Backbone as a ProteinNet text record, in pm:
[ID]
protein_1_A
[PRIMARY]
MSAAKSKGGTHETLAHFATLNAGYALTRTQCNFARMRRLIDGYCRLLTWLMVATVAILIVPVSLQIVSRYTHLIPSYIWTEELSRFLFIWMVMLGAMVGIKEGTHFEVDIWPELGRRANALLKIVSNLFVLIFALVFLYWGIKFVEFGWYQESELAELPMPFIFIAWPLAGATWVIFLGEIFLDNIRILAGKATP
[TERTIARY]
4107	4007.6	3872.9	3835.4	3706.3	3704.7	3820.2	3827.8	3807.7	3863	3846.2	3701.1	3638.6	3497.7	3411.8	3438.4	3356.3	3382.6	3509.3	3540.7	3468.4	3473.7	3403.3	3253.1	3203.4	3061.4	3018.5	3104.6	3073.8	3064	3158.3	3154.1	3028.8	2996.3	2874.8	2751.3	2748.6	2635.1	2624.5	2740	2738.8	2694.8	2742.6	2702	2552.6	2503.1	2359.6	2277.7	2321.2	2250.7	2259.7	2375.1	2390.1	2295.3	2283.7	2190.9	2047.4	2013.5	1878.4	1851.3	1949.8	1933.6	1918.5	1998.5	1986.9	1849.9	1804.3	1671.5	1563.1	1581.5	1484.4	1481.3	1601.1	1606.9	1540.4	1565.6	1503.2	1352	1307.5	1164.2	1103.5	1174.2	1124.7	1114	1214.8	1210.7	1095	1077.8	966.3	833.5	825.9	703.7	676.3	782.8	766	721.1	778.8	735.9	589.4	550.1	410.8	316.9	356.8	274.5	265.1	380	381.3	290.1	300.1	218.8	69.3	33.1	-107.8	-155.8	-71	-106.2	-125.5	-34.9	-45.9	-168.7	-195.6	-315.1	-443	-444.8	-560.7	-579.5	-468.9	-474.7	-528.8	-486.1	-535.5	-685.4	-730.3	-874.5	-953.1	-898.7	-963.1	-973.7	-865.3	-868	-969.9	-978.7	-1075.8	-1218.5	-1247.9	-1382	-1410.5	-1309.7	-1328.6	-1356.9	-1289.6	-1314.8	-1457	-1501.1	-1638.7	-1738	-1712	-1800.9	-1802.5	-1685.6	-1678.3	-1762.2	-1752.5	-1833	-1981.3	-2017.4	-2158.4	-2212.9	-2135	-2180.3	-2183.6	-2091.5	-2086.4	-2214.2	-2280	-2404.2	-2511.8	-2515.2	-2620.7	-2613.6	-2501.7	-2502.1	-2512.9	-2454.7	-2465.2	-2610.2	-2679.2	-2820.9	-2905.6	-2877.1	-2950.1	-2928.5	-2807	-2779.8	-2859.7	-2861	-2932.6	-3082	-3138.4	-3282.8	-3321.6	-3242.8	-3278	-3258.6	-3169.8	-3145.2	-3256.2	-3307.6	-3402.5	-3547.3	-3570.7	-3708.7	-3719.5	-3840.6	-3862.7	-3912.1	-3875.7	-3919	-3845.8	-3718.8	-3640	-3567.3	-3533.1	-3457.5	-3314.8	-3251	-3112.8	-3019.3	-2952.5	-2860	-2720.9	-2662.3	-2531.5	-2417.7	-2433.9	-2328.3	-2302.2	-2396.9	-2379.4	-2263	-2240.4	-2130.2	-1996	-1983.6	-1858.9	-1833.5	-1937	-1922.6	-1886.2	-1946.2	-1914.1	-1767.5	-1718.1	-1578	-1484.5	-1514	-1428.7	-1432.2	-1549.7	-1560	-1487.8	-1493.5	-1423.8	-1272.1	-1221.9	-1078.4	-1038.4	-1114.2	-1081.4	-1095	-1196.1	-1214.4	-1092.7	-1044.3	-928.7	-803.5	-781.2	-661.3	-664.4	-779.6	-791.3	-769.6	-824.9	-805.1	-658.9	-589	-446.4	-365.6	-403.9	-333.1	-350.9	-474	-502.8	-437.8	-435.7	-375	-227.3	-155.2	-13.3	1.6	-78.6	-70.6	-101.4	-202.3	-244.8	-163.6	-75.9	7.3	-68	-177.2	-256.6	-241.8	-154.5	-137.3	8.6	34.1	170.2	246.6	178.5	247	210.9	313.9	294.7	379.1	318.6	391.1	444.6	569.1	629.1	745.3	788.8	901.5	851.3	930	890.6	901.4	838.5	844.1	986.6	1044.2	1181.1	1179.3	1296.5	1306.3	1258.7	1243.6	1189.5	1278.2	1408.8	1500.7	1509.3	1509.8	1515.9	1389.8	1274.7	1150	1154.1	1209.6	1220.3	1310	1423.2	1513.5	1446.1	1374.2	1303.5	1195.5	1126.2	1024.4	1087.1	1202.8	1270.8	1307.1	1363.3	1402.9	1280.5	1175	1056.4	988.9	988.6	927.2	1009.2	1138.8	1218.4	1163.7	1120.2	1060.6	926.5	849.7	722.8	750.7	856.7	894.4	930.1	1002.3	1034	904.9	812.7	682.9	608.3	614.3	547.1	609.1	741.4	807.9	776	760.1	717.4	576.9	488.4	352.2	353.8	438.3	446.2	498.1	609.9	671.3	582.5	544.6	463.8	320.7	274	142.1	138.4	246.9	255.2	254.7	329.5	330.2	190.8	120	-15.7	-110.6	-97.9	-181	-148.7	-20.3	19.5	-36.8	-35.7	-88.3	-237.9	-311.7	-456.7	-506.1	-415.4	-452	-568.3	-573	-677.8	-785	-785.2	-884.2	-1008.5	-1120.2	-1245.4	-1299	-1376.8	-1437.4	-1542.7	-1568.6	-1654.7	-1800.4	-1855.7	-1998.7	-2034.4	-1971.8	-2005.4	-1925.9	-1828.3	-1740.9	-1673.4	-1630.6	-1554.5	-1408.7	-1341	-1197.5	-1120.6	-1045.8	-975.4	-865.6	-802.6	-703.6	-761.9	-892.4	-953.4	-949.9	-947.2	-938.4	-792.2	-709.9	-570	-487.7	-530.7	-454.2	-448.8	-533.6	-534.5	-400.4	-332.8	-207.5	-93.6	-63	46	10.7	-116.5	-157.3	-132.4	-162.7	-135.7	13.6	94.8	239.2	292.9	250.1	296.3	249.2	127.1	73.4	148.7	180.4	258.7	395.1	458.4	589.6	577.7	473.5	453.7	432.4	342.1	313.6	434.7	507.7	627	735	743	838.9	814.2	689.4	654.3	691.1	662.8	693.9	845.2	920.2	1066	1119.3	1068.4	1114	1087.6	969.9	937.4	1032.9	1060.1	1148.1	1293.7	1336.3	1472.5	1487.8	1383.4	1387.3	1396.9	1328.5	1338	1479.1	1538.5	1674.5	1774.4	1749.2	1838.4	1818.3	1719.9	1694.8	1602.8	1539.6	1446.3	1305.6	1222.2	1081.5	1011.1	915.3	837.3	742	715.9	625.6	481.9
-175.1	-275.3	-210.7	-113	-49.2	34.5	92.1	168.6	75.9	-44.1	-140.3	-183.8	-201.2	-240.7	-131.5	-7.1	99.9	118.4	97	106.8	-4.1	-125.1	-236.3	-214.3	-159.1	-129.7	-25.8	71.9	174.9	115.2	26.5	-38.8	-124.7	-195.1	-277.1	-189.8	-77.4	14.3	71.2	112.6	164.6	58.1	-64.4	-173.8	-199.6	-191.6	-212.1	-103.6	23.1	132.6	120.4	76.4	57.8	-50.8	-157.8	-265.7	-215.8	-140.8	-85.1	10	94	189.4	117	11.5	-66.1	-132.9	-187.1	-247.9	-145.5	-24.1	83.9	122.2	131	166.6	58.3	-67	-177	-173.9	-152.9	-145.1	-26.6	84.4	202.9	177.2	109.8	75.7	-18.8	-119.2	-211.9	-138.9	-43.5	35	119.1	177.7	256.3	168.6	45.6	-46.7	-86.4	-107.5	-144.2	-29.8	93.1	209.1	219.9	204	210.8	103	-16.3	-127	-99.7	-45.3	-11.7	97	195.6	303	248.9	163.2	103.7	14	-63.8	-149.4	-65.3	45.9	136	195.8	233.2	286.4	180.4	56	-52.6	-74.8	-67.5	-80.9	32.1	154.5	268.2	243.1	195.5	165.7	57	-42.5	-150.4	-96	-10.4	48.1	141.3	213.7	297.9	212.4	98	7.9	-47.6	-84.9	-134.5	-25	97.8	210	235.5	223.9	244	140.7	16.2	-89.5	-64.9	-25.9	-0.7	115.4	221.8	336.3	301	216.5	175.8	105	40.7	-31.1	65.4	186.7	282.4	323.9	380.4	421.5	304.8	190.3	74.3	26.8	24.2	-15.1	82.9	211.9	312	290.9	257.8	231.4	112.1	5.5	-116.4	-90.9	-26.8	-1.5	91.1	195.2	289	227.5	133.2	71.2	-26.4	-101.3	-206.8	-173.2	-60.6	-18.5	130.3	179	322.2	386.3	324.3	376.5	505	512.6	633.2	674.4	802.1	844.7	790.5	791.1	744.9	857	834.8	935	907.3	1007.5	989.8	992.3	1064.9	1078.1	948.1	854.1	729.7	646.7	652.5	576.8	631.5	763.3	825.9	801	816.3	792.7	646.7	555.7	413.3	387.4	447.7	430.2	482.7	600.8	658.8	576.8	531.5	447.6	314.5	261.7	136.6	155.2	268.4	298.1	299.9	371.9	379.2	243.1	166.1	34.4	-54.3	-53	-134.7	-88.5	42.6	93.1	67.7	86.6	57	-91.3	-175.8	-320	-359.5	-293	-321.6	-279.2	-167.1	-121.2	-221.4	-262.8	-358	-493	-530.5	-657.5	-666.4	-555.7	-555.5	-581.5	-514.9	-530.5	-673.1	-731.1	-865.7	-975.2	-937.6	-1036.5	-1117.5	-1063	-1135.5	-1075.8	-978	-911.7	-923.3	-937.7	-947.6	-1066.4	-1171.7	-1285.2	-1411.8	-1479.3	-1605.1	-1710	-1818.4	-1924	-2026	-2002.4	-2098.8	-2172.3	-2124.8	-2187.3	-2292.8	-2398	-2494.9	-2430.4	-2491.1	-2438.3	-2451.9	-2339.6	-2336.2	-2313.1	-2304.1	-2273.1	-2131.1	-2099	-1967.3	-1853.6	-1866.3	-1760.9	-1752.9	-1866.4	-1866.9	-1803.8	-1833.5	-1769.9	-1619	-1576.4	-1432.8	-1365.8	-1428.9	-1372.9	-1366.9	-1472.1	-1474.8	-1366.5	-1344.4	-1238.8	-1100.8	-1081.6	-952.9	-927	-1027.6	-1011.1	-984.8	-1062.7	-1043.1	-909.5	-868.5	-740.3	-621	-642	-534.1	-497.3	-597	-570.5	-498.3	-537.3	-468.8	-324.8	-305.4	-170.7	-83.2	-138.6	-62.8	-23.2	-116.3	-89.5	19.4	14.6	115.3	252.6	258.3	386.6	444	357	402.5	461.8	392.8	443.8	578.1	589.7	713.2	828.4	806.8	913.9	955.1	857.6	891.3	926.3	878.8	919.1	1066.6	1115.5	1259.2	1338.5	1291.1	1358.5	1355.8	1245.6	1229.8	1330.8	1348.3	1445.9	1587	1617.1	1749.4	1774.7	1672.1	1683.6	1715.9	1653.3	1671.2	1771.5	1853.7	1942.4	2034.5	2087.8	2183.8	2121.9	1990.9	1923.5	1888.7	1882.4	1836	1722.1	1636.8	1527.9	1585.8	1515.9	1568.7	1584.1	1486.8	1487.1	1543.4	1489.7	1533.3	1656.1	1694.2	1808.4	1797.7	1676.6	1653.8	1691.7	1747.2	1775.4	1643.5	1631.4	1506.6	1471.6	1569.2	1527.7	1435.5	1444.6	1353	1209.4	1192.7	1058.9	1018.3	1109.9	1079.1	1056.4	1110.1	1097.4	951.8	867.2	725.7	658.7	697.5	632.7	667	794.6	818.4	775.6	781.8	734.7	585	511.3	367.3	341.6	414.4	395.5	425	535.3	571.5	469	422.6	322.7	191.5	151.3	29	42	159.1	179.9	164.7	221.3	210.1	65.1	-3.4	-142.5	-232	-206.5	-285.9	-261.7	-139.1	-111.1	-199.2	-214.1	-301.6	-446.8	-490.3	-628.3	-651.1	-552.2	-563.2	-575.4	-493.3	-499.6	-637.2	-692.1	-824.7	-930.3	-926.1	-1026.1	-1007.3	-884.7	-859.7	-912.5	-896.5	-950.8	-1103.4	-1166.2	-1312.9	-1353.2	-1279.9	-1308.7	-1290.8	-1192.6	-1166	-1266.6	-1353.8	-1453.5	-1406.8	-1292.3	-1241.7	-1281.5	-1302.4	-1335.6	-1212.3	-1232.2	-1119.2	-1077.6	-945.4	-898.3	-938.9
4868	4836.8	4810.4	4893.7	4874.7	4748.1	4708.8	4583.9	4465.7	4473.1	4364	4354.5	4471.3	4469.7	4408.8	4445.5	4390.4	4242.5	4200.9	4058.7	3982.1	4035.8	3972.1	3974.1	4084.5	4095.3	3993.8	3966.9	3868	3728.9	3697.5	3566	3550.5	3658.6	3654.1	3637.4	3707.2	3696.7	3556.3	3500	3362.8	3263	3283.1	3194.3	3207.6	3330.1	3352.7	3281.6	3295.7	3227.7	3075.9	3025.9	2881.2	2832	2909.6	2872.7	2875.3	2979.8	2987.1	2871.3	2836.7	2728.1	2594.4	2573.3	2449.4	2442.9	2556.1	2560.5	2534.2	2588.3	2564.6	2417.7	2355.2	2212.8	2128.7	2163.4	2090.8	2109	2232.1	2258.1	2184.3	2181.6	2111.3	1961.8	1904.6	1762.5	1733.8	1818.4	1800.4	1809.9	1901.5	1918.5	1794	1737.2	1614	1498.5	1489	1384.3	1403.2	1526.9	1554.3	1516.3	1548	1508.4	1357.1	1290.6	1144.9	1085.3	1140	1088.6	1109.6	1226.5	1252.3	1156.5	1130.8	1037.7	896.8	853.6	719.6	710.8	815.7	816.3	811.3	883.6	878.8	741	676.9	539.7	444	462.3	377.6	399.1	524	550.5	484	490	423.2	273.7	213.3	69	36.5	123.2	101.5	105.5	203.3	212.6	94.1	49.2	-70.3	-193.2	-202	-314.2	-308.1	-189.8	-172.4	-210.9	-166.8	-200.1	-350	-414.1	-558.9	-632.5	-589.7	-652.5	-628.4	-507	-475	-557.7	-571	-650.5	-798.4	-842.6	-983.5	-1027	-935	-966.6	-1017.9	-964.1	-1000.2	-1147	-1196.5	-1337.2	-1435.3	-1398.5	-1487.6	-1493.7	-1380.4	-1379.5	-1458.9	-1444.8	-1524.3	-1673.6	-1712.2	-1853.3	-1903.4	-1824.9	-1866.1	-1875.8	-1774	-1773.8	-1888.3	-1911.3	-2019	-2157.1	-2170.5	-2299.9	-2338.7	-2242.5	-2274.4	-2241.3	-2178.3	-2150.2	-2180.3	-2179.9	-2199.4	-2069.8	-1957.1	-1827.9	-1789.8	-1826.4	-1797.9	-1925.9	-1936.1	-2054.3	-2050.5	-2164.9	-2174.4	-2130	-2019.3	-1966.8	-2022	-2084.2	-2146.3	-2043.8	-1934.1	-1834.1	-1759.2	-1764.3	-1689.3	-1742.9	-1874.2	-1933.5	-1884.6	-1882	-1838.8	-1689.3	-1608.7	-1465.3	-1438.8	-1512.7	-1497.4	-1528.4	-1633.2	-1672.3	-1563.2	-1510.2	-1407.2	-1278.4	-1240	-1120.6	-1139.9	-1261	-1290.3	-1278.8	-1327.5	-1315.5	-1168.2	-1085.9	-943.9	-875.5	-915.4	-855.9	-883.7	-1006.9	-1044.1	-969.8	-964.9	-899.7	-748.7	-686.4	-542.6	-515.6	-602.2	-587.7	-603.6	-696.7	-715.1	-593	-532.4	-412.1	-297.8	-275.4	-167.9	-198.4	-325.9	-365.9	-331.5	-342.6	-305.4	-155.5	-76.2	70.2	112.2	50.2	88.7	20.6	-70.6	-139.8	-242.9	-294.2	-393.6	-532.9	-546.3	-674.8	-714.9	-841.8	-895.9	-839.4	-808.6	-749.6	-824.6	-873.9	-944.6	-873.4	-837.2	-765.3	-864.9	-910.2	-1002.9	-938.6	-821.2	-753.6	-656.3	-638.6	-535.4	-397.7	-300.4	-163.9	-111.7	-77.1	-27.8	122.5	181.2	323.3	348.8	476.5	513.7	464.9	484.8	441.1	290	223.2	76.5	18.1	77.4	32.4	53.8	166.3	194.3	91.2	59.2	-41.2	-178.2	-213.7	-341.3	-347.7	-236.2	-232.2	-244.3	-183.7	-196.7	-341.8	-408.2	-548.7	-636.8	-619.8	-704.2	-673.6	-546.8	-511.8	-557.5	-585	-644	-781.8	-856.9	-988.1	-973.4	-874.1	-847.3	-803.8	-725.7	-683.5	-803.8	-899.3	-1021.5	-1092.3	-1103	-1165.3	-1088.3	-955.7	-872.3	-893.2	-902.1	-924.2	-1062.2	-1161.2	-1294.3	-1286	-1215.9	-1197.1	-1125.4	-1023.7	-947.5	-1034.2	-1101.4	-1181	-1298.5	-1380.1	-1498.2	-1460.3	-1347.6	-1298.9	-1263.9	-1203.5	-1173.8	-1304.1	-1403.1	-1534.6	-1597.1	-1578.8	-1632.5	-1567.4	-1436.2	-1364.6	-1412	-1427.3	-1477	-1616.4	-1701.6	-1836.9	-1835.7	-1747.5	-1745.5	-1643.7	-1588	-1479.1	-1512.5	-1633.4	-1670.2	-1759.2	-1772	-1855.9	-1775.1	-1846.7	-1787.1	-1871.9	-1810.8	-1887.3	-1981.9	-2089.7	-2194.7	-2153.2	-2087.1	-2059.9	-1922.4	-1819.4	-1683.9	-1641.1	-1719.5	-1692.9	-1556.1	-1525.8	-1403.2	-1427.6	-1327.8	-1343.9	-1359.9	-1467	-1495.7	-1395.3	-1326.6	-1225.9	-1118.9	-1090.2	-994	-1043.8	-1173.6	-1231.7	-1245.5	-1297.4	-1325.7	-1199.2	-1087.7	-962	-914.7	-970.4	-930.6	-960.1	-1067.9	-1105.4	-1009.7	-983.2	-887.6	-745.3	-709.4	-576.9	-564.4	-670.3	-669	-655.9	-731.6	-723.3	-584.3	-524.2	-389.4	-286.3	-300.1	-206.8	-219.5	-342.5	-361.5	-295.2	-306.3	-243.9	-91.9	-33.6	112	153.2	82.5	117.9	92.8	-15.2	-43	62.3	113.4	220.3	341.1	377.4	490.7	459.2	337.9	297.5	297.5	245.9	247.4	389.9	481.1	620.5	681.9	656	708.6	654.1	523.5	463.4	504.7	525	573.4	715.2	795.8	932.7	929.4	835	822.1	780.9	684.5	642.6	756.9	841.8	955	1069.1	1055.2	1158.6	1268.9	1248.9	1348.5	1308.3	1405.1	1375.7	1324	1234.2	1186.7	1296	1305	1409.7	1385
[MASK]
+++++++++++++++++++++++++++++++++++++++++++++++++++++++++++++++++++++++++++++++++++++++++++++++++++++++++++++++++++++++++++++++++++++++++++++++++++++++++++++++++++++++++++++++++++++++++++++++++++

């Protein structure tokens, strides 16, 4: 009788440890997802601040162009046009990156409001097309950077890879942000609450 009790006790103990280990693995996975989400959110905040800085800096060369064009207070600086163009490129690309994260870019609401799981499935399908677009940006953006590696801008003589890198960076950032969105929608499809 005591051997049966100890045998049963051993099985119960092993089952208890297995449950604890499974709970630990689940908690560890949740912790890793939380860390990943915090890292991605921090990256998005950095991109937002860079976009704000780009817009703030863009005001300077554009204002110089306007003042020099309509008054004779300052000379006409030719480099301001080129700098404005480059800052505008970065502003647009940074805005597109942040737009993917916030769900305000590449999204058209033409479907009626569906159930939670149906909406998640629809978002996965539509984001697959955005993912293809992001991978195109990533691949051809790298080729674009390679093409312009030794080029300089005409007026300010800035290295062009600093400008061209915006395209593959946007593609890679979209892939990262879309990965998070895919995970959230897959969790909804699986019946789990989003974190």
